[in-house]
Structure formats: C-alpha cells, structure tokens
C-alpha positions as CSV (number, residue, x, y, z in Angstrom):
1,M,-10.9,-24.9,-3.9
2,K,-8.3,-23.9,-1.3
3,L,-8.2,-21.3,1.5
4,N,-4.7,-20.3,2.4
5,G,-3.6,-23.6,0.9
6,W,-6.1,-25.7,2.9
7,D,-8.3,-27.8,0.6
8,I,-12.1,-27.7,1.4
9,L,-12.2,-31.4,0.5
10,N,-10.9,-31.9,4.0
11,A,-14.4,-30.8,5.2
12,D,-16.2,-33.0,2.6
13,A,-17.0,-29.8,0.6
14,K,-16.7,-28.9,-3.0
15,Q,-17.0,-25.7,-5.0
16,W,-20.4,-25.5,-6.7
17,N,-20.7,-22.0,-8.1
18,V,-18.9,-18.7,-8.3
19,T,-20.4,-15.3,-9.0
20,P,-17.5,-13.1,-10.0
21,G,-17.6,-9.4,-9.7
22,F,-15.5,-6.3,-10.5
23,H,-14.0,-3.6,-8.3
24,S,-16.5,-1.1,-7.1
25,V,-16.0,2.5,-8.3
26,K,-16.8,5.7,-6.5
27,N,-16.9,9.1,-8.3
28,S,-17.4,12.6,-6.9
29,S,-17.9,14.3,-10.3
30,E,-20.5,17.1,-10.3
31,W,-22.7,18.9,-12.8
32,N,-22.3,22.6,-11.8
33,R,-24.6,24.9,-13.8
34,G,-23.7,23.5,-17.1
35,S,-20.0,23.4,-16.3
36,P,-19.2,19.9,-15.1
37,V,-16.4,19.0,-12.8
38,M,-15.1,15.7,-14.0
39,L,-12.9,13.7,-11.5
40,D,-11.2,10.3,-11.6
41,G,-13.0,7.4,-10.1
42,E,-11.8,5.8,-6.8
43,M,-11.6,2.0,-6.9
44,G,-13.0,-0.1,-4.0
45,F,-13.1,-3.8,-3.3
46,K,-13.9,-6.6,-5.7
47,T,-16.8,-8.7,-4.4
48,I,-17.2,-12.4,-5.3
49,V,-19.8,-14.9,-4.1
50,V,-18.7,-18.6,-3.8
51,T,-21.2,-21.4,-3.2
52,L,-20.0,-24.7,-1.7
53,L,-21.8,-28.0,-1.4
54,I,-21.3,-29.7,1.9
55,K,-21.9,-33.4,2.5
56,R,-24.5,-34.3,5.1
57,D,-23.3,-37.8,5.7
58,G,-23.3,-38.5,9.4
59,G,-26.3,-36.4,10.2
60,R,-27.0,-32.7,10.8
61,Q,-24.4,-32.2,13.5
62,A,-21.7,-33.6,11.1
63,L,-22.9,-31.1,8.5
64,L,-22.7,-28.2,11.0
65,S,-19.3,-29.3,12.1
66,R,-18.0,-29.2,8.5
67,C,-19.4,-25.8,8.0
68,S,-17.9,-24.6,11.2
69,E,-14.5,-25.9,10.2
70,I,-14.6,-23.9,7.0
71,L,-15.9,-20.7,8.6
72,S,-13.3,-20.8,11.3
73,R,-10.6,-20.4,8.7
74,L,-12.3,-17.3,7.3
75,L,-11.9,-15.0,10.3
76,I,-8.6,-13.7,8.8
77,P,-7.8,-12.5,5.3
78,V,-7.4,-15.5,3.0
79,E,-5.8,-16.4,-0.3
80,I,-8.6,-18.0,-2.4
81,E,-7.7,-20.6,-5.0
82,L,-10.8,-21.3,-7.0
83,D,-11.3,-24.4,-9.2
84,D,-11.1,-23.6,-13.0
85,F,-10.0,-20.0,-12.5
86,E,-6.8,-18.7,-14.0
87,H,-6.2,-16.1,-11.2
88,N,-6.3,-16.2,-7.4
89,F,-8.2,-13.9,-5.1
90,Y,-7.2,-12.4,-1.7
91,G,-9.9,-11.1,0.6
92,V,-12.0,-11.2,3.7
93,M,-15.3,-12.9,4.2
94,T,-18.1,-10.3,4.7
95,K,-21.2,-12.6,4.8
96,H,-22.2,-16.3,4.9
97,S,-25.4,-18.3,4.8
98,L,-26.4,-22.0,5.0
99,T,-29.2,-23.6,3.1
100,E,-29.8,-27.1,4.3
101,N,-32.1,-28.3,1.5
102,P,-30.9,-26.4,-1.6
103,L,-32.9,-28.4,-4.2
104,N,-36.0,-28.4,-2.0
105,I,-37.1,-31.9,-3.3
106,M,-37.0,-33.9,-0.1
107,P,-37.3,-33.6,3.7
108,V,-34.2,-32.0,5.3
109,K,-33.3,-35.1,7.2
110,Y,-32.9,-37.0,3.9
111,N,-30.9,-34.3,2.1
112,R,-27.5,-35.5,1.1
113,A,-25.8,-32.1,0.7
114,S,-26.3,-28.5,1.9
115,K,-25.3,-25.2,0.4
116,L,-22.9,-22.8,2.1
117,T,-22.7,-19.4,0.5
118,L,-19.7,-17.2,1.1
119,T,-19.2,-13.5,0.1
120,F,-15.7,-12.0,-0.1
121,D,-14.4,-8.5,-0.5
122,G,-10.8,-8.3,-1.9
123,Y,-8.8,-8.3,-5.1
124,E,-7.8,-10.5,-8.0
125,Y,-4.2,-11.3,-9.0
126,A,-2.1,-13.5,-11.2
127,K,-1.0,-16.8,-9.5
128,T,2.5,-16.5,-10.9
129,E,4.8,-13.8,-9.6
130,S,6.5,-11.7,-12.2
131,V,10.3,-11.2,-11.3
132,Q,12.3,-8.9,-13.5
133,T,16.0,-8.2,-12.8
134,F,18.3,-5.5,-14.1
135,S,22.0,-4.8,-13.6
136,G,24.4,-2.1,-14.7
137,S,21.7,0.1,-16.2
138,T,20.4,3.6,-15.3
139,A,17.1,3.1,-17.2
140,F,14.9,0.1,-17.8
141,T,11.3,-0.9,-18.5
142,V,9.1,-3.2,-16.4
143,N,5.9,-4.5,-18.0
144,N,2.9,-5.0,-15.8
145,G,0.5,-7.4,-17.5
146,G,-2.4,-6.5,-15.1
147,N,-4.9,-3.8,-15.9
148,I,-4.9,-1.8,-12.7
149,V,-2.2,-0.3,-10.4
150,T,-0.2,-3.2,-8.9
151,P,1.9,-3.0,-5.7
152,A,5.5,-4.1,-6.2
153,I,8.5,-5.2,-4.2
154,V,11.7,-3.5,-5.3
155,E,15.1,-4.9,-4.2
156,I,18.2,-2.9,-4.7
157,T,21.6,-4.4,-4.1
158,P,24.7,-2.1,-4.5
159,Q,27.7,-3.5,-6.4
160,V,29.6,-0.8,-4.5
161,G,28.6,1.4,-1.6
162,A,26.9,4.8,-2.3
163,A,26.1,7.8,-0.2
164,S,22.7,8.1,-1.9
165,I,20.8,7.2,-5.0
166,E,17.5,8.5,-6.6
167,V,15.0,6.1,-8.2
168,T,12.1,7.2,-10.3
169,G,9.1,5.4,-11.8
170,I,8.2,3.2,-8.8
171,C,6.0,5.6,-6.9
172,Q,3.2,7.9,-8.1
173,D,0.9,10.5,-6.5
174,H,-2.5,8.8,-6.2
175,N,-4.4,12.0,-7.0
176,T,-2.3,13.5,-9.9
177,G,-0.4,10.5,-11.2
178,E,2.8,12.5,-10.9
179,D,6.0,10.5,-10.3
180,L,7.5,10.7,-6.8
181,P,11.3,10.2,-6.8
182,V,12.6,7.9,-4.1
183,V,15.9,8.8,-2.4
184,I,17.9,6.1,-0.6
185,R,20.9,6.9,1.5
186,E,23.8,5.0,3.1
187,L,23.9,2.0,0.8
188,A,26.5,-0.6,1.6
189,T,28.1,-3.0,-0.9
190,G,26.2,-6.2,-1.3
191,K,23.5,-5.3,1.3
192,T,20.0,-5.4,-0.3
193,V,17.5,-2.6,0.3
194,T,13.9,-3.8,0.0
195,L,11.0,-1.4,-0.7
196,D,8.0,-3.6,-0.1
197,G,4.9,-2.0,-1.6
198,V,2.7,-4.9,-0.5
199,A,3.6,-4.9,3.2
200,G,4.6,-1.2,3.4
201,L,8.0,-2.0,4.9
202,F,11.4,-0.5,3.9
203,T,14.4,-2.6,5.0
204,Q,18.1,-3.3,4.5
205,E,19.1,-6.9,5.0
206,G,15.8,-7.4,6.9
207,K,16.2,-4.5,9.3
208,L,14.1,-1.3,9.1
209,K,15.7,1.5,7.1
210,S,13.0,4.1,7.0
211,G,15.2,6.8,8.4
212,D,17.5,6.7,5.4
213,I,14.8,6.7,2.8
214,D,12.7,9.6,1.4
215,I,9.6,7.8,0.0
216,W,6.0,9.2,-0.1
217,E,4.0,6.3,-1.4
218,R,4.3,2.5,-1.6
219,P,6.0,1.2,-4.7
220,A,3.5,0.3,-7.4
221,L,3.4,-0.2,-11.2
222,L,0.9,1.2,-13.6
223,P,-0.7,-1.2,-16.2
224,G,1.6,-1.7,-19.2
225,E,5.1,-0.4,-19.5
226,N,6.8,1.4,-16.6
227,K,10.0,3.2,-17.2
228,I,12.3,3.1,-14.1
229,T,15.5,5.1,-13.7
230,V,18.3,5.2,-11.1
231,D,21.1,7.7,-11.1
232,N,23.8,5.0,-10.4
233,N,24.7,2.2,-12.8
234,R,26.4,0.1,-10.1
235,M,23.1,-1.3,-8.7
236,D,21.4,-4.7,-9.2
237,I,17.6,-4.1,-9.2
238,T,14.9,-6.7,-9.0
239,V,11.2,-5.9,-9.3
240,K,8.6,-8.5,-8.1
241,F,4.8,-8.3,-8.4
242,H,1.6,-10.2,-9.0
243,P,-0.3,-8.4,-11.7
244,R,-3.8,-7.3,-10.5
245,F,-7.0,-7.1,-12.4
246,M,-10.2,-5.0,-12.4
C-alpha cells in the first residue's frame, strides 16, 4: 500500500484488510398529499476503511513511532494505492484508531503486531489516465469508461489564430443536465488553452486566461459517450481524464 507514492513498508506496516464503500447519496424528494415530488439524488463522499498491521519489534515506543510516521502523512489529501485493487482512491483521513493486541491472545508486551485502522472520505478512479486527441474535426466523441460524472482536462491548440470559438459537450448544468457552451476568445496560433476541470484553472501557455473565457462549470464528462463539438476545424483538441466510479 502506498500513500502519495510512499510505501507503508517503510514504517514496518502492511495492508491487512479493506472495507470498501460507495458514495453516499442525499435526496430531498417529498411525498406531498399523494403527489410525490421526485428529485435527483446528490452524491457525497465514498468512505473506505483500511486496516494496517504494524510491527511491534523494538518495543512499544517503536510501534508508536511507526504509527506516528504513517499518520503524519495523512494530514493532507492523499492518493491511496491499495494492494490487490484495480483502482486508486483519493481522499482525506477522517478517523483513526490503534489496537495494540488485535488477536487478544497474549499480554500486550509480547504482542508482535498491532492494528491501525484508518477511515478515509474521497473518491475512486482508474489508475491509468485516458488521453484522447482530435484534430481537424468539428465534432467527435469521447468515451468515459467510468460510471459517474468525471472531471476532465481539455487542451485546445489552434492551428491558426482565431478571434473566438465555441465548444459544446464539456460542461453541464449540475441541476438540469443542460449543456453549457464554452466560448474562448483571443486564441493565438500554437498556444495551448487548458481548461482544467480538476484544479478549476483556465490558462493559456500556463498563464491565467479567465478574462477571455465564458465558462460556467468545470469541464466534466458523463458516463459513456460524450459528443463534443467546436465551431472551428483548425483546432487540435486533447481530452484527459481518470474515469471515476460509484
């Protein structure tokens, strides 16, 4: 198991058990005198519980130091690579607990391992980034292999400069699902405009370009096929994303 690329073996620990979960769902539908008001559900965090075994070699203080080393790395959001899991997780630790004699078969001082239980809130995503590139086309389809809405990074590189372009299919209204066209102005030949739906930054060649863009939501892809259009066929467009899962 790794936390932001750091292997827990460095703290004489190993993954013991994982209790996976699914995203929480909140719904405000109401039954109103026999005429129900049915609304879409709102998705919350996915919660997973990970149990680690920590070696007690060297005494109790050594055990506590190993736990401290692990926990100190969980004060920030972390990329979680679990053993024997196809996908990764990204989240924040919300709770932890230590059990010094998990098997309860011998005095604590003779116990060879202790159990550290970690609870995370976050999301699940594919390890491999999907990168799909299109050139010289005004309409194309991007397939999202995940099963929930997935943030995307859209890179647009003009083959020739353009006063403005309009792109559809990369932003949707969260409440209605309606497509929200994106208008980008002052495009220069060969200078890439990046619409980063993960970080929420809109740049040109690394510099903020928010003043020249009309955009109302972060770029994201629906599960399955997403039809994207652009009203100028002299653009190279790359869409990058890690599919996400319920």
